[in-house]
N, C-alpha and C positions, 0 to 999 in steps of 0.2 A: 370535434378533434383537431381543431386549428393548434391550439396550445399543444397538442401533442406533436404535432409537426414542428412547430416552432423548437420544443423543447428536444425534440429529435435532432434536428440540423444542428444545433448547439452542441447537444451531445456526442455527436457524429465528429464535430469538428475537435472538440477535447479529445475524442476515443481517437481519431486518426492521429493527431499529433502525440498522443501517450503509446498507441500501438507502434507507429512509426519510430517513435524514441526507444521503447523499449525493444523493438526488433532491433535497433542498433546496438542498443543495451545488452541485448543478448550475446553479443560479441563478448562481453566480459565473461559472463559465464562460459561460453566457447573458449576464451582466454583463461579464466581463473581454474578450470577446472583440468586445462592441459599438464598432465604429471610433470611435464619438463620446467612448467613455469611455477605451479605450486602443488603442494603435496595436500593430500585428504585434510591433516591436522592443520596446515596454514590456512586452507580454506574455512576451515570451522572458525580459525581466530577470526579472520575477516568477517566472518557471518555473526559472531558473538559480539563484537565490538561494534558492529553497526547495529544489531538488535539493541542494545543498551543505547546508543545513541538516539534511537527512536523513543525511548522512555525518555532520555533527556530533553530531547523537544519538545515533549508536552509541557514540561515545565518553563520553556524558552517560550511557549506561546500561550500556554495559560488560558485556553478559549477565547482569545482575542480576535482572532479571524471570525468566529460566529458571532461573536458581540458586535462587531464592526458591522455584519449584514443586518442584523436584528435592528440597531439605532439607525445606520444609514437608509433603511427601508422606510423608517417614522419620517413622517412629513414633518414633526416638528423640529427635526434638525438638518443642518446645512451636510451633504454629504462628503463635501471637502474638509469641513469642520472635522466630521467623526474620522476621515482618513488622517488627518494631522494627528488628532489625540491617539489614535489606536499605533499609530508609527512612533510617536514620541514614548509612549508607554512601552513598547517592545524594545526599543532603541535603550532607554534607561536600563530596563531589567535584563536585557542581553549583555550589556557592559557590565554591569555587575556579576552576573552568573559567570559568565566567562571569566572575567578576575578572578573568581574563586577556584573554578577547575584549573586554571594555569597556576595558580600559588600551590594548590594541591595536587598536582599531576605528579610528583614522585610518590608519596604516598598512596595515592589511587592506583597508581600502576603496579606498586608491589601487592596490593590487595588482590587484585585482579590477575595475580600471576605474571604480570609483563615485567619483571624487574630489570631497569636499565633501559625501561623504553617509555619513559615519561613524555618523550616528544609525542607519541600517539595521543595521549589525551590533550596535550596542548593545540595539535592540528584540530582535533576535534571540537575543542572550545572554540576554534575561529571559524569552522564548518557552520556550527549551530547559531553562531551568534549571524552571521551573513544571513542563513536561513529565515531566522526570526525576522531580520530587518525586511527581507524581500516579502515577506509574507502577505502583508497589507497591500503593498502595490499591487501584487497577483489578483488580491480579492478584489481591489479596484477595478481592474481589468474586468473582471467577470463581473461585477455590478453594473457595468457599463456596457456590457454585452459585448465587449470587443475580445471576442474568443478567439479570434486569428492570431493577434498580437500574442495573447496568452499562449497559444499553441506556439508559435513559432520560437518564443524567447525558451519556452519549456523544452522543445527539441532542440534548439541550439546547445543549451546547458548540457544537455545528455550527451550530444555529439562532441563538445570538447572534452568531457569526462572520459569518453570512450577512446577518444584519440591520443590522450595522454597517456591511461592505461597502457594502451599498446605500444606507445613511445617509450614508456618508461620500464614496462616490465618485458618486453619483446625485442623492441627494436636496439636500444640501447645495449643490452647484453650481447647480442648477436654482433653488432658494430664494433663492441670493444673485443669481442672473441675473435674476430675477424671472420666469422662466419658468413654475414650477410651486411649489407648496408656500409661496407666499408669507409665510403666518403663521409659517412656521419662519425667515425671514430673519435675525432679531435673534439667535436662539440660533447660526444656522448661522455668520454673521458673528464671532460670540464664540468657536468653537472650530474652525472650519476655516481652513486656510492653504492655498490653491490651489498655493503655492510648494512644499510638500513632496509634494505629487501620491501617487507611487506609496506611499509610507510609509505612507499610511493602508490599506494590505492589510493592512500588518505590524501597525498599530496596532491593528485589529480583531482580528486573530488574538491579540495579546498579552492584551486585554482580557476576549476569551470564556476564554482559557486562566486568567487570574486568578480568573474566575467558576468554576471547577472546585474551589478550595480550599473555599468553602462548602458545594459540594454534596457534598464527600465530608468533611463535617465529622465525620460519625458514626465514620468510619475513622480519619481523622487525630487525632482525640483521645484515641484509643488507644494513641497514639505516645509514646514515651518514648527519648529518646537511649540507645541500647545497643550498644555497640561490642565485645564480649570478642574478645580479639585471637585466640585459638586459632580459634573457630568462624568469624570472620571471614576466616581465612588460607584455612581450608577451601574456603569459598564462592567467594573469590577465584580459587582456583585451578581450580575449576570452573568459573566464569564468565569468566576471562581469554581463552580459546581464541575465544569468541562476539565479542570485539572484532576479531578478523581476519574472522571470517565475516560478521559485520555490516559490516564495512568493504568485504569484498568483494561484498556485496549492494549495498551504496550506491554504489560504483564501477559496477556494472550499472546502476544508476538514474541516475549523474550523469555518466559517461563519455561517453553518447552526445551528451547537451545539450553538453557543453562541446567535444567533439571537431567535432561539426557547427559550433558556433561559431567553431572555428579552424582546422579541417582542410577544410572545403567549399570547393571551387575556386571564386575570384570569377567571377561570373556564371553558375553553375551553373544557377541558377534565374532565367531573365529577369525583370529588374526587383524580386528581392527580395534582400535581403542575407541575410548568415548568421545574423544574430537573428531575421530573419523567417521563416528555415528553422526554427530551434529554434522559435519560436512556433507554427508550423503542426504541426510534430510532437508538440509538447506537448500541443496541443489535441486532436489525433487519439487521442494515447495515453489521453486522458480517457475515450474512448468504449470503451476496453476495460476500464474501472471496473467493469463489473458482474460480471466473473471476478475482479476482484481483492477485491470486496466479500465474493462468496461464499469466496473462497480465507481472506480474515482472519475472516470470521465462523466458518469452521470450524477455524482455528488457535486463535481464543479459545475455543471449546468442546473441543477435542481435545487441547489441550497438558495440563491437569489430567488428563484421561482416559488418556493414555499412560502417565504416571508411576503413576497408580493401579493400572493393569491389567499394569504391565509385569513382575510375578512371578509373574501367573498361567499354569499349564502350557499353557494353550489361546490363550495371548495372540498367538503369532506367525499363527494361523489368523485370531484376530479381526481384527488390524492388517491380514492381505491383503483379506480381505471390504471392510473399511471402505476400503480404497484403490480396490478394484473400483469401488465404487458413488460414490464421491466423484470418480474419474475420469470416469464416467458423466454424473453430472449437471452436470460442468464443461464436457463434451464437449457437451451440450445448449445450454448458455446461449452456448457459442463460436457454435453453429450459429444459435441464434436472433436473436443480434446481426449476425452474418455476413450472413443470407439480408435483414434489415432495414434496411440501411444506406442505402437508397435514400432512405429519409426520416427514419431517425435522423440523419444527418449534418446536418439542420437545427438541431439543437441548437446548433451552432456558427455563430453568428449572421453574423459575417463570410465571405462568398464565399472570400476566401483562403485561409480555414482548410479548407476544404473540397477544396482541391487535393490533400491529402495521406491521402483518404478511404480509399486501395486499401491502407494498411499498417494499417488497423485489424484484419483478420481474422489478419493475420501476428503482430500483438502479442496479440490473443485467444490464439492458439494457445500463445503463448511463456508468458501467464498460466496456462494449462493445466498447461503442464510445470513453472511454479513450484509450483503447488498440490500436484502429484505429488511434486514435490522435499520440501515439507513433511511429507509422508507418509512418504516413505523414511529420512528424517533421525531417525526416532525412534530408531533403532539408536545411534547415537551420543550421544545425550542420555541414555536409560536405562542404558547401560553405563559411563557417565562418562568415555568416549573422545570429548570434544568437540573435543580437536585435529584430529581427522580432518574435523571439518565446517569448521575454518578452511583447512585443506589443499584441499577440496573448494570452498570458496567464493573462495579466494585462484585456484584453477584457473580458475573460472568468470569471474572479473575478467580474467584474462588472456586468454581467449576474447574477452571483449566489447572490449577494447581492441584486440585483433589484428585481430579482425573488421571492428570500425570503421576502422582505420585502411586495411585493404584496400578494403573496399566503398564509404565514403563519397565518395572521388573518382569512384567510377563510376555511383553509384546514388544517391547524396544519402541523405536521411532514410528511403529504402526500405532502404538498406544498414545502417542503424542498425537498423530494426524486424527484419530478418533476423539481426544479429549478435544482438539478445535473443533470439531463439528457439534460436538455436545454443548459446548459454551457457547457458541452462536445459536444454536438452535433453542438453548435457555432463554437466552438474551431476547429473542425474538418472540416467544410465547408471555415474557413475563411484560415487556414492553406493550405487546396488544392488549392485554387484559388490563394492565394500569392504565393505559390511556383511554381504552372504553369509558372510564368514570369521569375523565376530564375534557376529550375532544373524541368524540365518537365518530369511526368511520367505518363505512360498512364494505371491509374488505372482503373480497369474493374467495374467502379460504376454500370451501371445497373445489372449486375449479383450479386454485394454485396447487393446492396438494394432490389432486388427480393428475395435472401435470406433472408435478414433481416425480411420483410413484413411477408414472410410464417413463420418464426420462430416465431414472435411475434404473429401472429394468432393461431398457434397451441399451445403457450404458454397461451393464453388467454383462450381457449377451455379446456386446460388442468388444469388450476387452477380452472375455476368454475365446471368442471365435477364432479358430486356427485352423488352416487347410493345407499347410505348407507351399502355398502358392502367394506370395505378395499381392499379384495382382488380383487375384480371386478374392482374398481377404480385404484388399482395399475397397473394391466394389460392395461385396455383402456388408461391410462394416459401416459405409457411408449410405448405403441403401438403408440403415436404420434412421440415420439423420433426415432424410427424406421423407421417411414415414411419420417421423415427430413433426416435420413442417406440415406434412399433408395433413394430418389431425389437427392441430393448431389452426391452420387455414380453413378447414371445414367448419370449424367451430367459432371462428372468431372474425371471418372475411367480411360480416355485415359491417361490424366497426371498423375494420381497416378501410372499407369501400365508401364508409360514411352513411350506410343504409338504415334505415329505422328497423 
């Protein structure tokens, strides 16, 4: 159990920074969904652009982060040399990709329906380049177990971004109009141009990303351009299938928004445009963020752990135990959010956004499945068979696209949520059965399925429970969480207590 305690403490630190960061970041949801700040369609535009940026980010990183962990954990190589090689590779390719985006910004903006707003693309070209350059310094911190600095820098980046969003989208317009912050009017008039509107969301992100460079200076100052052809080729051969894996995951994130925009029948939601539907879906997706946060924090902690433990003779049993307790914790979070949506929904300030609140439990469960997949995917990373990850990811993308095309005309954004759940469930199943051939791990599937069904039933009861009294509802709904915890504790207490 010692490894679980160490992994748990690292995950908790990564998770604390992520949770605090996203709690701060939730101010952006609160701000962006204010009807006086951004219309439903504008929020849909922001969501669409960030979704497409996530797809581009895959090409900027092309699996080099995972390759860094794989080769830095190999005793044949010096971790600092791998750090320099990985950073050199990303620096070179980021410059080339951003130069192409910058040059093609005008035709790309017209293709996306943002004619006259090529600066949207140019800002994202800079954001993506800085993201890629900072990726390996962040990975180096994780490799060294310096989770505190990692967490503090990530949190600072989010706080700067949120502050600048509030400054540009709320304080500056109010100051110029003379409603509030009158003393800032001269500064606001100097730096704020109301004609570029939404671009300030992206400008805030760019400035916050640029501030990462001085915060990571102690790591970056160790950098020397170092690109030995032989080793670089080995790392690229390991990493390149991750591009297809990443593209598949990005498609899973992007396809539903884009297909909702173009595939939703006209008038499906009376009085709402397709971009309004994208905005509602995207805002409700944000309420599944707590599962995503846990999964991301776990991924930060566990990726170096997987590579360091892969050669141990008892590693399959270790990974199986880890999978079980990770699943239980994710299901607990899923249940906790689902039964409290009656009041959590008011994080979305515009009433229109809350029309889609029923899709949140589906999206939460989908993210639980995604977290399970990250656990199951260990086998192809530690056996250097990363091309299997590409095949599985592309299969998931195919499921996403196919099910969205089938379900959107009948179910709207509810169909997109169901498609996301089916995608990640399919990927889990295929990853597990394929991995049994190359790196068998005795996962306790029966126990995990029983916990999953039990949590889902409790979530359904809690979601629909209603007594016309908020306090009674609150007590009864959260009693379901206590019931789940009690059952899990009664079954697992011996392991938690370290007893045979």
